[in-house]
N, CA, C and O atoms as a DFTB+ gen file, in Angstrom:
752 C
 N C O
     1  1      80.946    -183.449    -125.012
     2  2      79.502    -183.468    -125.006
     3  2      78.930    -183.011    -126.339
     4  3      79.500    -182.159    -127.020
     5  1      77.810    -183.589    -126.691
     6  2      77.140    -183.219    -127.936
     7  2      76.461    -181.866    -127.757
     8  3      75.726    -181.667    -126.790
     9  1      76.702    -180.921    -128.690
    10  2      76.019    -179.625    -128.542
    11  2      74.527    -179.787    -128.763
    12  3      74.096    -180.676    -129.497
    13  1      73.722    -178.915    -128.119
    14  2      72.272    -179.031    -128.285
    15  2      71.841    -178.652    -129.690
    16  3      72.489    -177.844    -130.356
    17  1      70.737    -179.246    -130.133
    18  2      70.146    -178.839    -131.409
    19  2      69.241    -177.658    -131.119
    20  3      68.814    -177.468    -129.980
    21  1      68.944    -176.864    -132.131
    22  2      68.082    -175.709    -131.891
    23  2      67.094    -175.552    -133.028
    24  3      67.370    -175.894    -134.178
    25  1      65.929    -175.023    -132.669
    26  2      64.904    -174.680    -133.649
    27  2      64.401    -173.286    -133.301
    28  3      64.226    -172.951    -132.130
    29  1      64.174    -172.484    -134.324
    30  2      63.686    -171.128    -134.113
    31  2      62.245    -171.023    -134.568
    32  3      61.849    -171.599    -135.581
    33  1      61.466    -170.270    -133.792
    34  2      60.071    -170.045    -134.152
    35  2      59.979    -168.764    -134.979
    36  3      60.933    -167.988    -135.018
    37  1      58.844    -168.533    -135.639
    38  2      58.683    -167.301    -136.412
    39  2      58.852    -166.039    -135.557
    40  3      59.205    -164.980    -136.077
    41  1      58.599    -166.149    -134.240
    42  2      58.739    -164.984    -133.366
    43  2      60.192    -164.745    -132.962
    44  3      60.484    -163.790    -132.243
    45  1      61.111    -165.611    -133.422
    46  2      62.529    -165.423    -133.140
    47  2      63.015    -166.111    -131.882
    48  3      64.175    -165.946    -131.507
    49  1      62.164    -166.878    -131.220
    50  2      62.560    -167.600    -130.019
    51  2      63.274    -168.885    -130.443
    52  3      62.770    -169.635    -131.280
    53  1      64.444    -169.131    -129.864
    54  2      65.196    -170.342    -130.179
    55  2      65.062    -171.334    -129.032
    56  3      65.376    -171.017    -127.885
    57  1      64.595    -172.533    -129.347
    58  2      64.456    -173.613    -128.383
    59  2      65.610    -174.583    -128.610
    60  3      65.767    -175.142    -129.695
    61  1      66.416    -174.773    -127.566
    62  2      67.537    -175.717    -127.636
    63  2      67.103    -177.033    -127.018
    64  3      66.362    -177.048    -126.035
    65  1      67.563    -178.142    -127.592
    66  2      67.263    -179.461    -127.061
    67  2      68.558    -180.255    -126.968
    68  3      69.292    -180.384    -127.948
    69  1      68.835    -180.791    -125.769
    70  2      70.054    -181.559    -125.570
    71  2      69.792    -183.036    -125.861
    72  3      68.646    -183.455    -126.027
    73  1      70.848    -183.800    -125.917
    74  2      70.750    -185.228    -126.206
    75  2      69.908    -185.964    -125.154
    76  3      69.270    -186.972    -125.457
    77  1      69.912    -185.455    -123.927
    78  2      69.165    -186.104    -122.839
    79  2      67.658    -185.867    -122.933
    80  3      66.883    -186.541    -122.255
    81  1      67.235    -184.907    -123.775
    82  2      65.825    -184.559    -123.874
    83  2      65.476    -183.249    -123.188
    84  3      64.356    -182.756    -123.321
    85  1      66.431    -182.679    -122.450
    86  2      66.225    -181.383    -121.813
    87  2      66.060    -180.315    -122.892
    88  3      66.740    -180.349    -123.917
    89  1      65.163    -179.378    -122.658
    90  2      64.976    -178.258    -123.582
    91  2      65.119    -176.958    -122.806
    92  3      64.794    -176.895    -121.620
    93  1      65.608    -175.918    -123.483
    94  2      65.682    -174.627    -122.812
    95  2      65.612    -173.496    -123.819
    96  3      65.931    -173.647    -124.998
    97  1      65.176    -172.348    -123.299
    98  2      65.102    -171.117    -124.079
    99  2      65.865    -170.066    -123.290
   100  3      65.553    -169.821    -122.125
   101  1      66.857    -169.444    -123.906
   102  2      67.566    -168.350    -123.254
   103  2      66.765    -167.073    -123.468
   104  3      66.668    -166.571    -124.588
   105  1      66.192    -166.552    -122.385
   106  2      65.413    -165.320    -122.455
   107  2      66.334    -164.114    -122.422
   108  3      66.084    -163.109    -123.088
   109  1      67.418    -164.224    -121.628
   110  2      68.464    -163.198    -121.575
   111  2      69.789    -163.942    -121.470
   112  3      69.973    -164.776    -120.584
   113  1      70.715    -163.633    -122.382
   114  2      72.054    -164.244    -122.326
   115  2      72.852    -163.564    -121.230
   116  3      72.914    -162.336    -121.182
   117  1      73.459    -164.337    -120.355
   118  2      74.305    -163.767    -119.314
   119  2      75.652    -163.351    -119.879
   120  3      76.040    -163.778    -120.966
   121  1      76.358    -162.520    -119.135
   122  2      77.679    -162.053    -119.578
   123  2      78.776    -162.493    -118.624
   124  3      79.958    -162.306    -118.917
   125  1      78.408    -163.074    -117.487
   126  2      79.391    -163.515    -116.499
   127  2      79.886    -164.915    -116.783
   128  3      79.656    -165.457    -117.865
   129  1      80.570    -165.505    -115.806
   130  2      81.117    -166.860    -115.993
   131  2      80.042    -167.933    -115.944
   132  3      78.972    -167.731    -115.370
   133  1      80.340    -169.083    -116.555
   134  2      79.492    -170.276    -116.449
   135  2      79.993    -171.094    -115.269
   136  3      81.186    -171.073    -114.968
   137  1      79.100    -171.815    -114.597
   138  2      79.556    -172.617    -113.452
   139  2      80.335    -173.843    -113.890
   140  3      80.069    -174.435    -114.936
   141  1      81.297    -174.204    -113.068
   142  2      82.031    -175.455    -113.236
   143  2      81.512    -176.406    -112.167
   144  3      81.024    -175.962    -111.128
   145  1      81.611    -177.707    -112.411
   146  2      81.184    -178.667    -111.400
   147  2      81.995    -178.433    -110.132
   148  3      83.215    -178.276    -110.182
   149  1      81.305    -178.411    -108.998
   150  2      81.945    -178.145    -107.715
   151  2      81.785    -176.710    -107.257
   152  3      82.034    -176.415    -106.088
   153  1      81.373    -175.791    -108.151
   154  2      81.142    -174.394    -107.772
   155  2      79.833    -174.259    -107.015
   156  3      78.916    -175.065    -107.177
   157  1      79.764    -173.227    -106.189
   158  2      78.494    -172.819    -105.611
   159  2      77.800    -171.929    -106.623
   160  3      78.429    -171.053    -107.216
   161  1      76.514    -172.144    -106.827
   162  2      75.740    -171.359    -107.789
   163  2      74.515    -170.802    -107.055
   164  3      73.783    -171.540    -106.397
   165  1      74.308    -169.494    -107.180
   166  2      73.136    -168.852    -106.602
   167  2      72.170    -168.529    -107.730
   168  3      72.538    -167.894    -108.718
   169  1      70.927    -168.975    -107.570
   170  2      69.900    -168.723    -108.585
   171  2      68.628    -168.200    -107.926
   172  3      68.403    -168.385    -106.730
   173  1      67.814    -167.550    -108.729
   174  2      66.423    -167.273    -108.397
   175  2      65.618    -168.117    -109.374
   176  3      66.027    -168.304    -110.519
   177  1      64.481    -168.622    -108.929
   178  2      63.699    -169.456    -109.850
   179  2      62.222    -169.421    -109.502
   180  3      61.820    -169.098    -108.384
   181  1      61.436    -169.765    -110.503
   182  2      60.029    -170.118    -110.332
   183  2      59.893    -171.493    -110.956
   184  3      60.366    -171.726    -112.069
   185  1      59.244    -172.408    -110.238
   186  2      59.123    -173.784    -110.712
   187  2      57.661    -174.123    -110.949
   188  3      56.782    -173.787    -110.155
   189  1      57.427    -174.804    -112.073
   190  2      56.077    -175.150    -112.491
   191  2      56.038    -176.613    -112.919
   192  3      57.069    -177.233    -113.179
   193  1      54.833    -177.140    -112.984
   194  2      54.585    -178.421    -113.646
   195  2      53.655    -178.113    -114.813
   196  3      52.662    -177.402    -114.656
   197  1      53.982    -178.654    -115.982
   198  2      53.121    -178.552    -117.167
   199  2      52.624    -179.961    -117.447
   200  3      53.372    -180.815    -117.923
   201  1      51.349    -180.192    -117.144
   202  2      50.747    -181.501    -117.402
   203  2      50.427    -181.634    -118.888
   204  3      50.226    -180.628    -119.567
   205  1      50.378    -182.862    -119.399
   206  2      50.039    -183.032    -120.814
   207  2      48.593    -182.643    -121.072
   208  3      47.741    -182.738    -120.189
   209  1      48.331    -182.206    -122.288
   210  2      46.957    -181.877    -122.670
   211  2      46.134    -183.157    -122.776
   212  3      46.623    -184.182    -123.249
   213  1      44.883    -183.087    -122.330
   214  2      43.961    -184.218    -122.380
   215  2      42.883    -183.861    -123.388
   216  3      42.312    -182.771    -123.337
   217  1      42.602    -184.788    -124.313
   218  2      41.599    -184.502    -125.348
   219  2      40.239    -184.226    -124.714
   220  3      39.834    -184.886    -123.756
   221  1      39.549    -183.241    -125.269
   222  2      38.235    -182.876    -124.774
   223  2      38.265    -181.876    -123.632
   224  3      37.215    -181.439    -123.159
   225  1      39.469    -181.509    -123.182
   226  2      39.601    -180.542    -122.093
   227  2      40.441    -179.370    -122.586
   228  3      41.211    -179.519    -123.534
   229  1      40.303    -178.204    -121.954
   230  2      41.139    -177.067    -122.370
   231  2      42.617    -177.391    -122.167
   232  3      42.957    -178.193    -121.297
   233  1      43.504    -176.772    -122.963
   234  2      44.944    -177.037    -122.802
   235  2      45.396    -176.738    -121.371
   236  3      44.935    -175.780    -120.751
   237  1      46.296    -177.567    -120.860
   238  2      46.772    -177.352    -119.485
   239  2      47.731    -176.165    -119.454
   240  3      48.414    -175.863    -120.433
   241  1      47.759    -175.503    -118.298
   242  2      48.620    -174.341    -118.101
   243  2      49.777    -174.730    -117.196
   244  3      49.791    -175.808    -116.602
   245  1      50.750    -173.825    -117.105
   246  2      51.821    -174.010    -116.139
   247  2      51.230    -173.839    -114.745
   248  3      50.524    -172.866    -114.481
   249  1      51.513    -174.768    -113.868
   250  2      51.007    -174.729    -112.503
   251  2      52.200    -174.525    -111.565
   252  3      52.984    -175.449    -111.350
   253  1      52.337    -173.317    -111.008
   254  2      53.490    -173.001    -110.155
   255  2      53.388    -173.742    -108.831
   256  3      52.325    -173.792    -108.211
   257  1      54.535    -174.331    -108.398
   258  2      54.545    -175.003    -107.102
   259  2      55.619    -174.480    -106.178
   260  3      55.623    -174.828    -104.997
   261  1      56.546    -173.642    -106.675
   262  2      57.626    -173.158    -105.808
   263  2      58.334    -171.987    -106.460
   264  3      58.315    -171.830    -107.681
   265  1      58.963    -171.162    -105.626
   266  2      59.843    -170.095    -106.112
   267  2      60.805    -169.733    -104.995
   268  3      60.519    -169.962    -103.820
   269  1      61.950    -169.165    -105.366
   270  2      62.950    -168.756    -104.389
   271  2      63.790    -167.660    -105.020
   272  3      64.155    -167.747    -106.192
   273  1      64.095    -166.640    -104.253
   274  2      64.896    -165.516    -104.768
   275  2      66.391    -165.702    -104.547
   276  3      67.191    -164.992    -105.157
   277  1      66.783    -166.633    -103.696
   278  2      68.204    -166.815    -103.423
   279  2      68.529    -168.252    -103.074
   280  3      68.879    -168.552    -101.932
   281  1      68.417    -169.132    -104.032
   282  2      68.653    -170.558    -103.813
   283  2      70.111    -170.869    -104.115
   284  3      70.605    -170.540    -105.194
   285  1      70.810    -171.505    -103.164
   286  2      72.234    -171.829    -103.310
   287  2      72.394    -173.329    -103.487
   288  3      71.875    -174.115    -102.695
   289  1      73.112    -173.721    -104.527
   290  2      73.382    -175.144    -104.759
   291  2      74.865    -175.338    -105.021
   292  3      75.575    -174.405    -105.398
   293  1      75.316    -176.563    -104.815
   294  2      76.669    -176.946    -105.229
   295  2      76.498    -177.686    -106.548
   296  3      75.922    -178.773    -106.593
   297  1      77.001    -177.092    -107.610
   298  2      76.783    -177.604    -108.960
   299  2      77.450    -178.967    -109.151
   300  3      78.654    -179.126    -108.951
   301  1      76.626    -179.951    -109.546
   302  2      77.154    -181.269    -109.877
   303  2      77.243    -182.235    -108.717
   304  3      77.821    -183.310    -108.874
   305  1      76.688    -181.897    -107.541
   306  2      76.840    -182.802    -106.403
   307  2      75.756    -183.873    -106.319
   308  3      75.781    -184.701    -105.408
   309  1      74.793    -183.871    -107.264
   310  2      73.770    -184.904    -107.293
   311  2      72.619    -184.680    -106.339
   312  3      71.803    -185.580    -106.146
   313  1      72.528    -183.498    -105.732
   314  2      71.458    -183.218    -104.767
   315  2      70.327    -182.391    -105.371
   316  3      69.340    -182.113    -104.690
   317  1      70.453    -181.993    -106.636
   318  2      69.374    -181.282    -107.309
   319  2      68.841    -182.162    -108.428
   320  3      69.500    -183.113    -108.848
   321  1      67.643    -181.840    -108.908
   322  2      67.103    -182.643    -109.999
   323  2      68.070    -182.554    -111.189
   324  3      68.577    -181.473    -111.487
   325  1      68.326    -183.665    -111.860
   326  2      69.330    -183.692    -112.927
   327  2      69.095    -182.659    -114.033
   328  3      70.051    -182.096    -114.565
   329  1      67.840    -182.410    -114.377
   330  2      67.559    -181.448    -115.440
   331  2      67.956    -180.037    -115.075
   332  3      68.409    -179.285    -115.938
   333  1      67.798    -179.655    -113.814
   334  2      68.221    -178.319    -113.387
   335  2      69.736    -178.221    -113.443
   336  3      70.273    -177.226    -113.930
   337  1      70.428    -179.233    -112.952
   338  2      71.893    -179.231    -112.991
   339  2      72.394    -179.102    -114.432
   340  3      73.294    -178.311    -114.712
   341  1      71.810    -179.879    -115.335
   342  2      72.218    -179.824    -116.743
   343  2      71.891    -178.464    -117.356
   344  3      72.689    -177.916    -118.117
   345  1      70.730    -177.926    -117.029
   346  2      70.323    -176.640    -117.583
   347  2      71.168    -175.484    -117.103
   348  3      71.329    -174.496    -117.821
   349  1      71.716    -175.587    -115.895
   350  2      72.558    -174.516    -115.357
   351  2      73.967    -174.537    -115.934
   352  3      74.631    -173.502    -115.991
   353  1      74.422    -175.697    -116.357
   354  2      75.834    -175.864    -116.722
   355  2      76.292    -174.931    -117.842
   356  3      77.443    -174.495    -117.837
   357  1      75.436    -174.620    -118.785
   358  2      75.849    -173.765    -119.906
   359  2      75.342    -172.330    -119.764
   360  3      75.540    -171.511    -120.662
   361  1      74.691    -172.024    -118.641
   362  2      74.254    -170.639    -118.404
   363  2      75.439    -169.787    -117.986
   364  3      76.484    -170.301    -117.587
   365  1      75.258    -168.477    -118.083
   366  2      76.246    -167.528    -117.577
   367  2      75.573    -166.644    -116.535
   368  3      74.362    -166.427    -116.576
   369  1      76.365    -166.142    -115.610
   370  2      75.837    -165.241    -114.588
   371  2      75.152    -164.058    -115.272
   372  3      75.690    -163.462    -116.205
   373  1      73.961    -163.735    -114.787
   374  2      73.162    -162.662    -115.373
   375  2      72.148    -163.173    -116.374
   376  3      71.273    -162.422    -116.804
   377  1      72.250    -164.439    -116.754
   378  2      71.339    -165.017    -117.730
   379  2      70.008    -165.398    -117.127
   380  3      69.901    -165.676    -115.933
   381  1      68.987    -165.407    -117.983
   382  2      67.649    -165.869    -117.609
   383  2      67.270    -166.957    -118.606
   384  3      67.337    -166.755    -119.818
   385  1      66.876    -168.095    -118.088
   386  2      66.594    -169.249    -118.946
   387  2      65.329    -169.964    -118.479
   388  3      65.101    -170.134    -117.282
   389  1      64.518    -170.374    -119.442
   390  2      63.402    -171.280    -119.150
   391  2      63.900    -172.682    -119.483
   392  3      64.297    -172.962    -120.614
   393  1      63.872    -173.556    -118.482
   394  2      64.348    -174.929    -118.626
   395  2      63.133    -175.855    -118.585
   396  3      62.350    -175.822    -117.635
   397  1      62.984    -176.677    -119.619
   398  2      61.861    -177.611    -119.729
   399  2      62.440    -179.008    -119.491
   400  3      63.173    -179.551    -120.317
   401  1      62.086    -179.564    -118.341
   402  2      62.726    -180.785    -117.847
   403  2      61.797    -181.975    -118.042
   404  3      60.703    -182.004    -117.479
   405  1      62.227    -182.972    -118.847
   406  2      61.388    -184.164    -119.023
   407  2      61.348    -184.978    -117.728
   408  3      62.221    -184.822    -116.874
   409  1      60.343    -185.841    -117.577
   410  2      60.199    -186.601    -116.327
   411  2      61.454    -187.354    -115.899
   412  3      61.758    -187.407    -114.707
   413  1      62.182    -187.932    -116.836
   414  2      63.356    -188.736    -116.455
   415  2      64.488    -187.891    -115.872
   416  3      65.416    -188.438    -115.276
   417  1      64.427    -186.553    -116.034
   418  2      65.452    -185.669    -115.472
   419  2      64.895    -184.812    -114.337
   420  3      65.542    -183.867    -113.885
   421  1      63.682    -185.153    -113.880
   422  2      63.023    -184.370    -112.840
   423  2      63.188    -184.989    -111.459
   424  3      64.280    -185.404    -111.069
   425  1      62.092    -185.040    -110.739
   426  2      62.090    -185.560    -109.374
   427  2      62.021    -187.080    -109.423
   428  3      60.980    -187.676    -109.144
   429  1      63.161    -187.707    -109.786
   430  2      63.199    -189.150    -110.009
   431  2      63.486    -189.940    -108.741
   432  3      63.288    -191.155    -108.710
   433  1      63.947    -189.271    -107.705
   434  2      64.204    -189.933    -106.431
   435  2      63.956    -188.932    -105.315
   436  3      64.080    -187.725    -105.526
   437  1      63.613    -189.410    -104.149
   438  2      63.301    -188.482    -103.060
   439  2      64.569    -187.777    -102.593
   440  3      65.673    -188.311    -102.696
   441  1      64.383    -186.565    -102.076
   442  2      65.504    -185.803    -101.539
   443  2      66.168    -184.870    -102.517
   444  3      67.045    -184.100    -102.126
   445  1      65.776    -184.912    -103.792
   446  2      66.383    -184.012    -104.758
   447  2      65.692    -182.658    -104.696
   448  3      64.469    -182.576    -104.578
   449  1      66.485    -181.606    -104.776
   450  2      65.925    -180.257    -104.686
   451  2      65.846    -179.592    -106.037
   452  3      66.331    -180.140    -107.027
   453  1      65.269    -178.467    -106.095
   454  2      64.696    -177.739    -104.974
   455  2      63.336    -178.312    -104.570
   456  3      62.528    -178.723    -105.403
   457  1      63.126    -178.318    -103.258
   458  2      61.863    -178.787    -102.690
   459  2      61.199    -177.586    -102.022
   460  3      61.870    -176.839    -101.311
   461  1      59.912    -177.385    -102.231
   462  2      59.243    -176.261    -101.574
   463  2      59.437    -176.296    -100.057
   464  3      59.443    -177.366     -99.448
   465  1      59.595    -175.119     -99.459
   466  2      59.869    -175.014     -98.027
   467  2      58.654    -175.395     -97.187
   468  3      58.786    -176.140     -96.216
   469  1      57.486    -174.900     -97.545
   470  2      56.300    -175.113     -96.720
   471  2      55.543    -176.371     -97.055
   472  3      55.734    -176.953     -98.122
   473  1      54.674    -176.800     -96.138
   474  2      53.897    -178.022     -96.364
   475  2      52.926    -177.905     -97.539
   476  3      52.703    -178.886     -98.249
   477  1      52.345    -176.720     -97.753
   478  2      51.412    -176.581     -98.871
   479  2      52.151    -176.750    -100.202
   480  3      51.652    -177.428    -101.101
   481  1      53.321    -176.148    -100.335
   482  2      54.099    -176.289    -101.565
   483  2      54.503    -177.727    -101.823
   484  3      54.468    -178.189    -102.964
   485  1      54.888    -178.445    -100.765
   486  2      55.258    -179.858    -100.918
   487  2      54.045    -180.694    -101.312
   488  3      54.135    -181.567    -102.176
   489  1      52.907    -180.418    -100.671
   490  2      51.682    -181.132    -101.021
   491  2      51.340    -180.884    -102.491
   492  3      50.984    -181.814    -103.215
   493  1      51.449    -179.621    -102.927
   494  2      51.116    -179.288    -104.313
   495  2      52.071    -179.978    -105.284
   496  3      51.638    -180.513    -106.304
   497  1      53.376    -179.969    -104.970
   498  2      54.344    -180.656    -105.829
   499  2      54.017    -182.140    -105.909
   500  3      53.991    -182.704    -107.003
   501  1      53.771    -182.778    -104.785
   502  2      53.462    -184.217    -104.790
   503  2      52.190    -184.509    -105.574
   504  3      52.127    -185.491    -106.314
   505  1      51.176    -183.662    -105.417
   506  2      49.919    -183.846    -106.157
   507  2      50.165    -183.737    -107.662
   508  3      49.650    -184.538    -108.443
   509  1      50.959    -182.735    -108.064
   510  2      51.248    -182.553    -109.494
   511  2      52.093    -183.699    -110.048
   512  3      51.868    -184.146    -111.172
   513  1      53.060    -184.175    -109.270
   514  2      53.865    -185.321    -109.724
   515  2      53.000    -186.567    -109.856
   516  3      53.173    -187.344    -110.794
   517  1      52.064    -186.765    -108.919
   518  2      51.137    -187.898    -109.031
   519  2      50.294    -187.786    -110.303
   520  3      50.042    -188.791    -110.967
   521  1      49.856    -186.572    -110.646
   522  2      49.084    -186.358    -111.882
   523  2      49.941    -186.667    -113.112
   524  3      49.444    -187.233    -114.086
   525  1      51.242    -186.293    -113.071
   526  2      52.133    -186.620    -114.194
   527  2      52.193    -188.129    -114.404
   528  3      52.144    -188.606    -115.538
   529  1      52.299    -188.873    -113.311
   530  2      52.358    -190.338    -113.405
   531  2      51.036    -190.868    -113.948
   532  3      51.016    -191.721    -114.835
   533  1      49.948    -190.363    -113.415
   534  2      48.615    -190.797    -113.836
   535  2      48.377    -190.534    -115.326
   536  3      47.821    -191.379    -116.028
   537  1      48.799    -189.360    -115.804
   538  2      48.596    -188.989    -117.210
   539  2      49.733    -189.456    -118.121
   540  3      49.681    -189.283    -119.338
   541  1      50.759    -190.051    -117.507
   542  2      51.916    -190.568    -118.249
   543  2      52.585    -189.491    -119.103
   544  3      52.861    -189.702    -120.284
   545  1      52.834    -188.356    -118.499
   546  2      53.523    -187.294    -119.220
   547  2      53.522    -186.002    -118.439
   548  3      52.974    -185.907    -117.341
   549  1      54.154    -185.008    -119.039
   550  2      54.271    -183.696    -118.418
   551  2      55.732    -183.346    -118.226
   552  3      56.617    -184.179    -118.425
   553  1      55.973    -182.118    -117.840
   554  2      57.340    -181.636    -117.638
   555  2      57.407    -180.749    -116.411
   556  3      56.420    -180.122    -116.023
   557  1      58.585    -180.705    -115.806
   558  2      58.898    -179.684    -114.821
   559  2      59.460    -178.520    -115.632
   560  3      60.326    -178.722    -116.483
   561  1      58.982    -177.315    -115.378
   562  2      59.453    -176.132    -116.089
   563  2      60.004    -175.173    -115.042
   564  3      59.343    -174.881    -114.045
   565  1      61.218    -174.687    -115.274
   566  2      61.829    -173.752    -114.330
   567  2      62.301    -172.510    -115.063
   568  3      63.041    -172.591    -116.043
   569  1      61.863    -171.359    -114.570
   570  2      62.391    -170.080    -115.036
   571  2      63.485    -169.687    -114.057
   572  3      63.222    -169.466    -112.875
   573  1      64.724    -169.600    -114.557
   574  2      65.893    -169.445    -113.694
   575  2      66.662    -168.176    -114.058
   576  3      66.874    -167.877    -115.233
   577  1      67.075    -167.437    -113.027
   578  2      68.005    -166.322    -113.176
   579  2      69.275    -166.733    -112.457
   580  3      69.235    -167.031    -111.263
   581  1      70.414    -166.754    -113.162
   582  2      71.675    -167.102    -112.508
   583  2      72.256    -165.837    -111.887
   584  3      72.647    -164.902    -112.586
   585  1      72.302    -165.831    -110.553
   586  2      72.751    -164.656    -109.796
   587  2      74.259    -164.618    -109.574
   588  3      74.863    -163.546    -109.605
   589  1      74.866    -165.775    -109.352
   590  2      76.295    -165.771    -109.065
   591  2      76.893    -167.151    -109.085
   592  3      76.194    -168.156    -108.959
   593  1      78.215    -167.187    -109.247
   594  2      78.996    -168.423    -109.224
   595  2      80.201    -168.153    -108.341
   596  3      80.869    -167.131    -108.492
   597  1      80.481    -169.064    -107.421
   598  2      81.642    -168.909    -106.541
   599  2      82.349    -170.241    -106.397
   600  3      81.713    -171.294    -106.348
   601  1      83.668    -170.185    -106.331
   602  2      84.449    -171.388    -106.135
   603  2      84.304    -171.849    -104.690
   604  3      84.255    -171.023    -103.778
   605  1      84.237    -173.135    -104.478
   606  2      84.191    -173.692    -103.133
   607  2      85.627    -173.879    -102.673
   608  3      86.339    -174.757    -103.162
   609  1      86.047    -173.044    -101.725
   610  2      87.443    -173.102    -101.277
   611  2      87.775    -174.405    -100.563
   612  3      88.943    -174.783    -100.475
   613  1      86.753    -175.098    -100.048
   614  2      86.976    -176.362     -99.346
   615  2      86.866    -177.570    -100.284
   616  3      87.023    -178.708     -99.843
   617  1      86.596    -177.329    -101.576
   618  2      86.435    -178.427    -102.525
   619  2      87.729    -179.225    -102.617
   620  3      88.816    -178.655    -102.710
   621  1      87.603    -180.531    -102.590
   622  2      88.777    -181.393    -102.631
   623  2      89.080    -181.911    -104.030
   624  3      89.894    -182.820    -104.192
   625  1      88.436    -181.345    -105.037
   626  2      88.783    -181.677    -106.410
   627  2      88.109    -182.899    -106.977
   628  3      88.552    -183.408    -108.006
   629  1      87.043    -183.402    -106.346
   630  2      86.397    -184.606    -106.836
   631  2      85.633    -184.392    -108.128
   632  3      85.321    -185.357    -108.826
   633  1      85.326    -183.146    -108.462
   634  2      84.463    -182.873    -109.605
   635  2      85.215    -182.848    -110.922
   636  3      84.624    -183.082    -111.976
   637  1      86.510    -182.568    -110.877
   638  2      87.249    -182.455    -112.125
   639  2      88.415    -183.431    -112.205
   640  3      89.353    -183.229    -112.976
   641  1      88.351    -184.493    -111.404
   642  2      89.418    -185.470    -111.456
   643  2      89.511    -186.068    -112.851
   644  3      88.504    -186.385    -113.484
   645  1      90.739    -186.211    -113.307
   646  2      90.958    -186.835    -114.616
   647  2      91.271    -188.304    -114.400
   648  3      91.709    -188.703    -113.321
   649  1      91.047    -189.101    -115.424
   650  2      91.364    -190.521    -115.347
   651  2      92.872    -190.711    -115.292
   652  3      93.645    -189.919    -115.831
   653  1      93.259    -191.785    -114.623
   654  2      94.679    -192.115    -114.579
   655  2      95.130    -192.648    -115.932
   656  3      94.372    -193.313    -116.637
   657  1      96.374    -192.346    -116.281
   658  2      96.954    -192.952    -117.476
   659  2      97.287    -194.402    -117.137
   660  3      97.376    -194.739    -115.956
   661  1      97.473    -195.272    -118.131
   662  2      97.842    -196.658    -117.817
   663  2      99.122    -196.756    -116.976
   664  3      99.229    -197.624    -116.109
   665  1     100.083    -195.874    -117.229
   666  2     101.329    -195.888    -116.462
   667  2     101.069    -195.515    -115.003
   668  3     101.606    -196.147    -114.093
   669  1     100.235    -194.476    -114.778
   670  2      99.914    -194.063    -113.412
   671  2      99.143    -195.155    -112.688
   672  3      99.345    -195.369    -111.492
   673  1      98.258    -195.850    -113.403
   674  2      97.498    -196.937    -112.803
   675  2      98.423    -198.075    -112.390
   676  3      98.255    -198.648    -111.314
   677  1      99.404    -198.409    -113.240
   678  2     100.366    -199.478    -112.898
   679  2     101.182    -199.097    -111.663
   680  3     101.442    -199.950    -110.814
   681  1     101.586    -197.841    -111.549
   682  2     102.333    -197.380    -110.374
   683  2     101.461    -197.495    -109.121
   684  3     101.919    -197.970    -108.082
   685  1     100.205    -197.059    -109.225
   686  2      99.277    -197.132    -108.096
   687  2      99.063    -198.582    -107.680
   688  3      99.112    -198.906    -106.493
   689  1      98.828    -199.446    -108.649
   690  2      98.622    -200.869    -108.337
   691  2      99.868    -201.456    -107.674
   692  3      99.758    -202.207    -106.704
   693  1     101.036    -201.122    -108.184
   694  2     102.290    -201.608    -107.587
   695  2     102.455    -201.127    -106.153
   696  3     102.877    -201.889    -105.284
   697  1     102.120    -199.856    -105.905
   698  2     102.214    -199.326    -104.534
   699  2     101.264    -200.056    -103.592
   700  3     101.641    -200.391    -102.470
   701  1     100.037    -200.304    -104.039
   702  2      99.043    -200.996    -103.190
   703  2      99.478    -202.426    -102.926
   704  3      99.420    -202.890    -101.788
   705  1      99.919    -203.141    -103.979
   706  2     100.350    -204.529    -103.810
   707  2     101.567    -204.602    -102.894
   708  3     101.674    -205.506    -102.065
   709  1     102.494    -203.638    -103.049
   710  2     103.691    -203.613    -102.191
   711  2     103.330    -203.393    -100.737
   712  3     103.885    -204.050     -99.856
   713  1     102.402    -202.473    -100.467
   714  2     102.020    -202.215     -99.067
   715  2     101.277    -203.418     -98.486
   716  3     101.413    -203.709     -97.297
   717  1     100.491    -204.123     -99.313
   718  2      99.800    -205.322     -98.823
   719  2     100.813    -206.418     -98.481
   720  3     100.668    -207.099     -97.465
   721  1     101.835    -206.590     -99.321
   722  2     102.858    -207.611     -99.056
   723  2     103.636    -207.282     -97.775
   724  3     103.931    -208.171     -96.976
   725  1     103.966    -205.990     -97.588
   726  2     104.689    -205.585     -96.385
   727  2     103.832    -205.811     -95.145
   728  3     104.347    -206.217     -94.103
   729  1     102.518    -205.550     -95.245
   730  2     101.620    -205.746     -94.102
   731  2     101.518    -207.228     -93.750
   732  3     101.516    -207.589     -92.573
   733  1     101.432    -208.103     -94.785
   734  2     101.381    -209.550     -94.534
   735  2     102.691    -210.045     -93.909
   736  3     102.684    -210.871     -92.996
   737  1     103.807    -209.528     -94.415
   738  2     105.111    -209.950     -93.880
   739  2     105.267    -209.498     -92.426
   740  3     105.866    -210.209     -91.619
   741  1     104.733    -208.324     -92.088
   742  2     104.848    -207.813     -90.707
   743  2     104.015    -208.639     -89.741
   744  3     104.370    -208.744     -88.567
   745  1     102.893    -209.241     -90.212
   746  2     102.054    -210.066     -89.365
   747  2     102.710    -211.414     -89.049
   748  3     102.394    -212.030     -88.031
   749  1     103.615    -211.872     -89.907
   750  2     104.210    -213.206     -89.754
   751  2     105.371    -213.204     -88.859
   752  3     105.977    -214.252     -88.632
């Protein structure tokens, strides 16, 4: 993976930007382990929408739509918004990070979390997402504290599977073709 680029402000804050367009600021560097795909990750977060500024109006502020003190996810399973998954991957336990998620890495399909628990939070999120579409811009912003990382003992290894070598692929193909031939011969 390409390492993120970084820019520092005069106040000493470093903003990292990944190739995908995700941006983040490490407010506190963690000292624990980083999550691996397939791990359970516990986080606390506050989630906001930052709408684009409109000329002639005061600058838009962060508009909070959700928060949780103990949110559990399975890292890399495709059930969270892609920007959150990417932003968590290089964090360490104990770290605090502000993740600035562009629209293409946000709520791009229904069912992706985190989703507010109550109806008012969901209504507010939907209203803010509709405004992002209407204004053709904006970001999801998440302030995240990584609380813990745990291995999933029931994980079947789908997250770190390596590609087969050409030799292993030929053996696999030969085994499949052989079993198909034996099955056809048994039917006759």
